[in-house]
N, C-alpha and C positions, 0 to 999 in steps of 0.2 A: 343363736339361741339353742339351748340343749333340747334334746328330744323328750317328749312325754308320751305316755301310753294313753291313747284315746280311741273311743269307738268311732267308726267311720262317719256316722251321722253327726256326731258332736264335733268332730274335726272340721267337717264341712261347715257347720253352723258358726263355729268360732272364726274360721277363715273368712267367711262372709262379713262378719263384724269387723275384722281387721282390714278388710278391703274398703270399709266405709259404709257398709249397709246399715241403715238406721231405721228401716221399716220392714216389718214382716207381717203378713196376714195369711193364715192358712187353717186347715182343718185336719184333725188327727186321723191318720189311717196307717195301719201297719203295712210295710216295715219302715216308715219314715217318721214315726211319731216322736222319736228321740230328738229330732230337730226342733220340734215345737217345745218339748220339755226343756231343752237346753236354753232356747231363746226366751222362754217365758220369764226366766230370771236374769239371764245374762244381758239381754237387750236393754233392760232398765239400767244396768250398771254403766252402760256406755251412753246413756241419754237418748236411746231410741224408742220406737213405738212397736209393741208386740200386740197383735190382735188375734185371738182364737175366734175365727169367724163361725157364723151359723151354717155355712155351706162352702163347698169348694168354689162355686160360682162367685160367691161374695169375696172369697180370698183373692181370686185373680182380678176382679174388678176394683178392689181396694188398691191393689198393686198398680193398676192403671192410673188411678187418681194420684197416688203418692209419687209415682215416677213422672207423671205429667208436671208435678210441682218441683221436680229436680232431685228428689231423693233417690238414693240407691235402694231399690225395693226388691224384695224377694218373696216368693211363695214356693211351696214344695208339696208334692203329693205322690201318689202311686196308683197304678191300675185304673179302676173306674173313676177315682178322683181326678187323675190326670186327664181322662177323657172329658170330664165336666169343665175343664179349664180351656178347652180348645177354642171356643168362641172368643174368649177374652184374649188368648194369644193372637188370634187373627186380628182383633182390634188393635192390639199393641203394634203389630206389624204395619197395619194400614195407617196408623198415626205416627209412625217413626218414633216410638217411645221405647227407650232402653229399659230393660228389666231382666231379672234372672229367675228362671223357673227350673226346679230340679224334679226329675222323675226317678224315684227310687224303685226300680221295676220289681214287680212280682209276677207270678205266673197266671196265665189263663185269660180267656175272654170272659165277659160277664163279670160275676163276682170274683172269679179266680180264687187264688189262695195266697197265703203270706210268704210262700217260699220264693227263693231267688229265681228270676227269669229274665229273658231278653226279648220277649214277644212284642215290645212296643216299638221296635226298630222302624217299621214303616210309618207309624204315627209320628215318631220323632223326626224322621228325615224327609218325609214327603209333605209336610205341612198338614197337621192333623185336623185343622179347622177348614172353614170355607175360604174360597178365593185363591189367588196366586201369591204364594209366599214361601220362602225358605227361612230357616233359622240356623245359626251356628249351633252345632250339637257337640258337646265335649263329653268324652267317655273315660272316666278314671278307672284304673285297674288296681288301685291300692288305697289305703287310708291316706298316705302321703299325697298321692296324686289327687285324691278327693279334695284335700285342702288346697293344693296348688292350683287346680283348675277353678275351684270356687273363687280364689283370689283374683285370677285374671279375667273371670267371666264378666265382671262389672266394667272393667276397662274395655273389653271387646264390645259390650253392649253400647257403651257411650261412643266408642270410636265410629261405629256404624249407625248409631241411633236405631237400634234394633234389639228385640229380645234375644237372649241366649239361653239355650237349654243345656242342662247337665244331666247326662244319662247314667245314673248310678244304678245299683241293684241291691237286693236284700242282703247278699253276702257281704258286699263292700260296706254297706251301711251299718251292718251289725257287728262285723269283726273288729277286734281291738289290735292295733299295731303301733309301733313307735312312729311318731310324727314330729317333724320340726315345723312349727307354726311360723307364718310370715309376720313381718313387722306391722304394727298398728299404723294406719294412715287415716287422715281426715279427708272428707269429701266436701267441697264447696257447693252447696245446694243452689247457689245463684250464679254459677259460672257460665251457664248457657243462656243464650238469648231466646230460646224457644220455650223455656219453662213457663208455666202459669204461676203467677204470683199476684198479690193484691195490686189492683190498677190505681195508679196515681191520676190526679186530675189532668185531663188533656192527653193521657197516654192511650195508645191504641189497644183495644181489647184483644187478648190472645185466646184463641180457641184451638183445642186439639181435635182434629177430625181427619177424614180421609185425605191423604196428601194430594191425590189427583184433583180434588176440588180446588186446590190452590193453584196448581200449575197446568192443569188440563190433561186430558187422557193421553195424547201422543207423547207429550213431554214426560208424563209419569212412566210410561212404558220404558223410555230411554233411561230415565233416572233409576228405576228399579232394576232393570237388567244390568246397568252399569254397577250398581251397588253389589249385586250378587256376583258379578264377574270379579270385582275387587276382592270379595271374600274368598272366592275360589282360587284366585291368584296368590293371595298372601296368607291365608289362614289354614291351609292344609297342614295337619300335624299327624305324625306317625312315629313308630319305632320299628326299625328293621333289625332282625336277629339272624345272622349267618345266611344271608341271602346271596352272597357273592358267587357261591358255587352250588347253590341248592337246586335239586331236581324237582322236589315237591315243596311248594311254599304254602304253609298254613296261614290262614287269615282269621284272626280272632280279636275280639275287643273285651274290655271289662274283665270280670273275674275269669271268664273262659280263657282269656289270653294267658293267664298265669299257668294254667294247666298245659296249654299249647306250647308255651316256652319250655316247660319241663319236658314235654314230649320231644321237642327239638333236640335238647341236650342228650336225652336218653337215646334217641334215634341215632345221633351222631356217634355215640359210644358203640352202637351196634353196626355202624357202617352205612347207615342211611343218610343220604345227603338232604337233610331237611333244613328249611328256613322258616322264618315267621315275619309277617307284616302285621303289626298291631295298629289299627286305626285309633288315633286319639281324638280326631274329629270324625264323627260319623257323617256330618255334613259341614263343610265340603268334604266329600270322601277323598282320601289321599291318593288320587290317580298318579301323582308324580312318583310315588313309591313303586308303582307297577311299571311305569315307563322306564325306570332306572334298572330294571332287571335284565339279566343277560339271556342269551338264547338257549342256555342249558336248562332253563326251567321247563319241565314237561307238563306240569299240571298244578292246580291250586285245590286246596281243601278248606272250605269254609266251615268254621266251628262256632256254634252258637248254642245258647239255651233257648231254643224255640222249636216248634214243630215243623214249620214250613221252610226254615232256612232263609230268613228275610233278607239278610245281607248278601246272599248269593248273587242276586241280580246286579248289585253294585260291583261285585268282584268281576262278573262277566263283562260289564261295561268298562271297568278300569283296565282289564287286560285286552280289550278289543275283541273279545270272543276268539282269541287266537289260540287258546289252549283249553283243555277240558277243565271244568270247575265242578267239583263234587262237594257233597255236604255231609257232615256228621253233627248231630245235635242231641241234646238231652232236654227232657221236660221235667222240671222241678228239681233236677239234680245238676251239679256242676259236671261238665264233661270229664271223662276219665282218661288218664294218660295211656293206659294199656289199650283202651278201645280206639284211641286216636292212632296209635302205632299199628294196630291190627288193620284199621282202615287204610293206612298208608301202604302197608305191605300188599293188600289186595289191589290197590290202585297200580302199584308198580308191576304187578303180574299182568295187568291188562293193558299197560301202555306200550 
């Protein structure tokens, strides 16, 4: 298919439809409102259901109901709206219900603001609601990848019977780039035996509830740990750039990674042996990418749009705390190439 120019939020929405998503419920909040605007008319064209809900909480709970019935269901939000969905995400995890939730990140705690940010990393990767759970977290760095990851997110959700999160941000959601959209595919709503549907006479009633009520606490622990181990084994995704001989490896995701990659190329021109690891899955974090690095790596530089450098802890764990890990970040602004290179030069002086 030929490429078309699309805004990131709209490319995400269209790709979800092409993946077989036929149910959306959500609430408008900047910078993800274009997803609702697009689906408000496009969902009807493909025979699906679009609901602009009265609240963020209603949005996630309607997804629980639709997904329990076998539909490929989606909700999206940002900032405080994403926080309001955490209880519902916890319920999806406890009931083994596949669904897709996108967080188009904005800056700040509390109300925050509409600018691009990456301050939801801990909430996305540590299980933002109550209880013990993880979710696969996909982090696009372009409009094309926003569409590509949206397309596979429903397959991953159904593969593991688990919700999948997509960690976008305001920059990716709002920018316009060429994108090649995937093919349209249909989804069989009745293909799984666990879905809730009208009960026929004599048929056993189906109830969606906490899985451990079905199999017992000890068996549930083994089941859940095994599920997450399979995710960590098979679903780590990343991009490595010039890491074979790198002395300093930058680690960045989303829109920040694009500037980090430019800094790698510019640094190479100046004689700096830089490389980049770009996590595409924030969870499971791509530890395998760090395990493959050679002994010439002297240090890592975590680059994010957050105040506290939330991904830094995962970088430290991934490298086994064997090398220094430093942080450079911006709040409300995309990191700057010249500041990254200045930080790298300072690190090299101290190593």
